[in-house]
N, C-alpha and C positions, 0 to 999 in steps of 0.2 A: 836708731831703729825705726822702721816704718812698716806699715801694713796696709795693703789694699784689699778691699772687700766689696763684692757686689753680688746680688742675686740676679743672675743673668736671665732666669726664667720666672722671676717673681712677678706674677700678674694679679695676685690677690692680696690687696693691702692688709687684710686682717688674718690671713691664713698662712700655713707653713707646709702645705702639701704641694709638692712640685711634680707629681707624677703626671703623665700625659693622659688625660681622660679621653674615652672613646666618644663617638658621635652621639650615642644615646645619653651619655653623661653630660655632655655639653648642652644638648637640647634641654635636658632636665634642669640644668643650671639657668638657662635663659627663661624658663617658665616658672621657676619657683621664686618666692620673695626673699629679700635679703635677711640674713640672720648671722649672728656671731657664732653659731654652732658650725663646726668644721664641715659636717655633712651637708650643710645648706649653703655653702659658699657660692657666690656668683663670681664669674670671671669678669671684672669690670671693663676690661678692654673689649671683650666680645659683646658684653651687654651694651656698652656705649655705641659700638658700631651698629648693633641691631636697632637701637633706639634711633640713631641717625638715619638708617635705611628706612625705618618705619615713618619717620617724619618726612623724608623725601617722597615716598610713594603716596602718602596721604596728601601732601602738598600738590604733587603732580595731578592727582585726581581732581582736587578742588579747583585748582587754577586752570586745568584743561577744560573742565566743564564751564567755568566762567568765561574763558576766552572763546569757546565755541558759541555760547549764547550771545556774546557781544559781536562775534563775526557775522552772525545772521542779521543783526540790526545794522551793522556797517554796510552790508550789501544793499539793504533797503534804503538807508538814509544818506549814504555817501558823506558821512561826517568824518573829517580828517582828525578831529580831536579824539573821537571814539576809536578811529583806526589806530592812532598812535597808542592809545591805552590798550587796545586789543593785542597789538603786536608786542607791546611790553609784557602783557600778561602771558602770552604764549612763550616769549623768550624766558620769562621767569620760571614757567613750568618746565621748560626744557633744560634749565640749569640743574635739574635733578639728575640728568644723565651723567655729566662729569663727576658730580659729587657722589653718585651711587657707585661709579667705577672706583673712585678714590676710597670709599669705605670698604669695598670688596678687596681692593689691593692691600689696604691697611691691615686686613686680617691675615695676610700671608706671613709665614714665618720668615725670620731673618735668614740670610744666606751668607756664603763666604764673600760674595760681591757686595750685597746690600746688608751690611752687618747690623745696621739699626732697623732693618725691616723696610716697609714701603709706606710708612706713615706720611712722608713728605708729599705723597701723591695728593693728599688732601689740600696742601698749600697750593699745589699747581691748579687744582680745581678752583680754589679761591681766586687765583689770577684769571682763570677762564671766566668766572662769574663777573669779575670787574670789567673785563673786555666786553662781555655781553651787555652789561649796563651801559658802557660807553657807546656800543653800537646802537642800542635802543635810543639813546639821547640823540645820536646823529640822525637816525631815521625819523624821529619825531620832529626834529628841527627842519629837516628837508621837506617833509610833507606839509608842515605848517607854513613855511615860507612860500612854497608853491601855491598854496591856497590863498595866501595874502596877495600874491601877484595875479591870481585868477579867481576872485571870489565867486562862490556858488551858494545857492540857498540849501539849507539842510532840511531834508524831508523826515516825516515820522518823528517829530520832536518828542512826543510822549514816550515812544519806544526807546529813544536815545537816553532819556532821563532815567527810565527803569533800568536800562543796561548799565548806566553809570552807577546806580545804587547797588546793583548786583556785583559790579566790579569792586566797589569799595568794600562791601561786606566780605566777599571772598578773600580779597587780598589782606585785609586787616586780620582776619582769623588766621590765615596762613602765616602772616608776619609774626604774630604773637606766638604761635606754635613753634615756628622755626627758631626764633630767637631764644625762647625758653629752653628748648631741647639743646640748642647749640651752646648756650652758656652752661647748662648742667653737665654736658659731656666735654666741654672745653674745645668745641669746634669753631674756629674763627670763620671758616668758610660757610658754615651753616648760619652763623649770625649774620654774615654779609648777605647771604641769600634772603634772610628774613628782612633786613633793611631794604633790599631790593623790592620785596613784596609790599612793604609799607609804602614805598614811593608810588607803586602802582595804585594803592588805595587812595592816596591823595590826588593822584592824576585822575582817578575816576570821579572824585568830587569836583575837580576842575571841569571835567566834561559836563557834569550836571549844571555848573554855572554857565558854560558855553551854550547849552541847550536853552537855558533861561534867557540869555542875551539874544539868541536867534529868534526865540518866540516873541521878543519885544521889537523885532525888526532890525537888529544890528547885524548886518551880514558878515562883519569881520569878527564877530564874537567867537566863532568856531576856530579859525586859525590863530587868533590871539590866545585862546585857551591852549591850543596846541603848543605855542611857544612857552606858555607858563608851565606846561607839563615838561617840556625840555629842561627848563630851569630847575624844576623839582628833581628830575632825574640826575642832573649835574650835581646837585647838593648831596644826594644819597651816594653818588659815585665817589665823591670826596670821602665820605665817611667809610664806605666799604673798602676803598683803596687803602685808607689809613689802617684799618683793622687788619687787612690781609698782608700788607707790606710789613707791618710791625711783626707779624707772625713769621714771615719769611726771613726777617732779620733777627729772629730769635728773641724778640722782646717778650718779657713776662711782667705780670703785675708785681710791682715792688712789695706789695703786701704779702705775696706768696713767699718772697725771699725772707722777709721779716718773720713770717710764721715758721718757716723751715729752720731759721737760725735759732729762734726761741725754743723750738722743740728739741734741737740737738744739744743746746746748752744745758737743758734739764736732765740729760742722760748721765747717770752716775759714772764717774771716771773721765768724763770730758772736761778738760781744764780750759779749753778755749776753742773757738771756731775760726779757721783760717778762710781761705778762698772758698766761696759757695757759688755754684752756677746751676741755674735751672734752664731747661730747654724743652720747648714743645716739639714733638714729632707727630704731626697730625693732631689728634686730640688726646695724646698721651704725653705725660710729662716725665722727664728724666732729670736726675740731679748728679752733680759731682761736687764733692766737698772734702776739705781737710780738717781733721780734728786734732787737737793737742791732748796727749795723754801723758801720764807719769813716765819719765825717762827710764825708770827702773822696772817698768812692766815687762813681762815676758811677751813673746810673740803671740802666744795663745790668749793672754789677757788683753793685749791690744786688739786682737782680732775679735774677741768677745765684745769689747766696747764698740768697735766698728759695726758689728752686727746689731747691737742695741740702738746705735745711732740711725742706721738705716731703718730699723723697725719703727723708731719714733717718727721718722720722716714719712714713712708709708701711711701711718695713722694720721699724721697732722696735715699733710698737703693733699688736697683733692686732686685726683687725676694722675698722681705719681705712681709709676709702675716699676721703677728701678732706681737705685742710687749707687754710685761708686764712691766709697769712703776711703780716704787715705789718712792713716794715723801717723802723726809726727810726735817725736819725743819732746817733752818740755825742755827748753834750753837751760843750761847751767852756766854760771859765770865763767868766762874764759873759753867756752867751747866754740869751735868753728861751726858756722852754719852748715849743716849737712847738705843743703841744696846749693852751696856755692859752686859746685862743679857744673851745675846746670845754667848758671847765670848767663854765659855767653850764647846759649841757645835761645834764651827768652828776651834778650835785650833788643831794642829796636823801636 
C-alpha cells in the first residue's frame, strides 16, 4: 500500500486556507506584518518576490547615481581606472533589469506547459549576471592594456579620488543590501548580484590607490590599477558563477536536507524516511520524499501521516512551498519489494 500527497497550491507554510484571494487581499497581505493568526497570513512567495523587486530598484537607483557621478569625473580626468569602475557600476545597475523580469515572471501561475511555474527564469537571470561580470572584466582589461601601451597623465586627481570613495560607499551599501535580501529569500541570482557590487566597491578603492600613484608621478599607476580591477572582477566572477551554476544543477545546502529529514522523523506514524529530494525553483523550494508507515494502516491513515509530514516540512524548512510525500508500507519478512516492478526503469 502506498499513498502520494501534495498541496499543489500550498504557498503559506503556516496556514491552511487555499482560496484564491483578490487583488486587495494580496496587497493587504504584502503590507501587514507576519502573524500566526490565519487572518494575518502573508503569502511568502509573493512577499519574497516583492522584497527582491524592492532590493533591485533601490540598488538601481543608488548605483545609477554613483555611476553618473563617476562618469562626469571620467570625462574630465580621462582616467581608465575610473572608467573601468564606472562601466562596471553601470553594468551592475543594469543587471536589475533581467532580475526584475525574472521576479515578475516568477509570480505567474503554473500552466499546462510550465507545470512548475516560471521560477527558473531567476536562474537564467543569474547566468545573465555572470556573463555581465565577464564582459566587465574583459572591458576593464582591454582599456587598461591600451593605456599601458599608450600612457597618458590623469587630470583632476582630487576629483578622481572623491569619485572613487563615492563608488566604494555606494557599492558596499548595495552589496550588503542585495546579499542580505538574497539570502533571506533564497535567491542565488540576487546574492550573485550582491557579490558583483562588492567587487565594484573594491575596484573603487583600487582607483583611489591609482590616483595616489599618479599624484606621486607614476604615470603607469592608472593602467596598473585598471589591471588590478580586472583581477578583482575575475575573482568575483568565479564566486558568482559557482553560486549560480550550483543552483542551475539543483544543488541545495546539505543542512537543509538534514533539517527536513529530522522534522519528518519526528512525525507520529513515520517509521522511517526513504529518498528525500529538495530543489530550488527560483527562490522557492520544493521537496519530494518517501516515508515508511505501518503496513496495516488504512489509506486514510497513511494519507493523514503524509499530510502531517508535509506540514512538518513546511514549518521546518525555510523557503519550502510544496512537498510531494509518498507513503511506503513497512516491510514484513518474506514480502516481495513492492517497487521491484519499477527496477528496470531506474537501473542505469
